[in-house]
Steps between C-alpha positions, in 0.01 A plus 500: 500500500254581228461823309731788588460502876829496686555245774430763765142542373412137424271366776667162468817648650317571823342153489847348460618700801200372697577139405869548586422634848182309591568164329875491436600632842180496704665798671399536863414824686811642663739298282797660324564435131833486316434568130755470217434602140665616176489876458269457199245320720440810713126531411432149632729552800304812592166323455619215723623750759158667510326164533742387772431805713126452440543144631659638818873486427707683761780580253580428135871517412565502124834418334524583128741340254635688196625321187705802393686497831555125470659541157714787630659256742606270218624789289698692762552308827847363587548128466498433875155659528336190353577302815306751711134490607284703737510257789385773736182542295413129495580470870255782562235330288552178695458691825176648370364154413602362839302785655191411297524720190340372181694483173373599154709501182387652170678335207530647153873526443658506154547127423812569291648785702837334559514279191774716348712523814805300605353168623780463757408834657130411487571171676716665767241769568223238522709282732578793730135600512387142563737464794396834648132419453513171694362638831193641325462213251493239775209675669308520172582139405391386846176699465574692820274786392233572240645596164402526135626601158302675223605655169475832321522547122816706448619629160815284491308185589226585247756551222635151567156334492371701200812598301306586182260749659545871577592541864167648615305217335736240644460639850120511463486136381727387780284676760198317353682170543610582857149601602347186344752262657455670838121447479409868532314531168162414650281692744583275799874418506490400868227244425692376196805441718295317764373257234847457348655427838233236564591328171872499582434368850295212360783410262770500768279296735465227236878488449564491874262205533719299258829533693699450180868406533593672172377668185612402150494756217516369142487679167725648229849535643382396847499182705541614858415329827469739794503320833295681762630589844401285796187638671450746212174691473345654189412869522305731272285809519456690825706372793554605860835649599675422827370833623146362461398715203353326193629650175568427131874526445466536121253714304431333260535133593391182323735247662498228760852427623709303745858418603714249308756281673840653428662158442225326298477681166618311191472536124507779246271798444469784252346839573180589316519879545789746538614596849550868572755514781599839641520670162628206293291272278595132524330291232515137394617367835587128493636322806560150629456403864667210679424428864336838534781710354534665159802335342461634145349832386468713190286781359453646151532853639625620837693179561790685660265661752333165569840341568585770751159464667561127543833577666344733759524229766452124539122532524470698177526176298217335692124557510306692764154488339287311249169648385210383283308742278251399228592607148151656470558742790376855446856620448583225254173565316610860439752363253760747626856438603543748784877472561406537868526201733193595706286470186679236295526259794121518528465403135683171538613237747843589632790416725716733708870481561618574851330573830204287608188635670478365853122550502461210254523237774240333717490550873634853523789507258541874543611433857750225411870560561744502209609149602138379503439642153823356362413157641174508302681596180446878487763689301683809623648771279549873455272493194147396405448516122189360327513381139232346288494136388129447429300530178212340311747229394602393854352207696540471878459185708492474876711210624363330810716347772463155340612631160152514343459786252181708520413748222505855638520701177457404137609738225532773759152462650383349827424132458 
């Protein structure tokens, strides 16, 4: 935001709500919406609610998260409480999605909220939540309904991104960055998104035409070969859910992505940006893969949390996604480190530990059984965590079935 206008009075807030509902969700008349948001994102949540009803929503149900309440749990709850999660809530959300409700999440949480808490308790709470969330996560991962995620500039997030600025200035600058990355700065954000989606579709079509067997990433601290799943398909930009509704799952998005083969990842890789994972910053990640599995791992900060994440289940040490993003993307060009995966993953090529997306397969992957997906190399896990491995110093080759290497990216840019 510019000047002294609060977010409630900035016209870009309403434009962001319009993009979230009309582009992100493509919400249909009569459809319900399940909306989650941090308490500090209430102005955007209200704007989205207004826009959703204007688009014909039958009901908007909003669930607000509160950082103060989260910290109270760690300060006062009994030890056994950290193995508890609201399974009833996630079961209800899954039922809503099965009945056709759309899903919208507003991110903006404090990236370092839990950095001072007992990592064992953090890991236990995360594990309990992940297990309870499985029924809802599977429907989202399988693209059973239209869903999207957008962000709001909250004070805690802004303080992390701009630690040297007064809070009001930090929040204003972060809103500016959110609005720019979400393509709502101009007079025609819907047109801007139509053009951007066309560009992403052209990129994924070219990759799909190659039918690469693997990708190889090389650069400082990285020499990683990511084998691609059998019958994989590249995705990017707007896509059609199993319910038949075309939506953009991420606002913003700069990536094209597909499914790795869970047994065919080898080499070493170093992260190029910090990972903010449920309130803990994990920086300087370095891992080594052998036959698809992480066999060595370390991090400069947050290494204890990373180790516990990797022990979540067998699939947590394997890959569920690989994504390509040019180093000159709009988010990268901002020069900001957002400490927010939605933004930082769209500034750099990345990989994701854990659950694969079944939609990234040819011939109706979203309808494949678990056995069909596993036979093609898709990973299964309670988690799906993206972290960044791309930069202007990274080259990427596509490896054809006969072993021929084809330049895909050079120094972080499309070749």
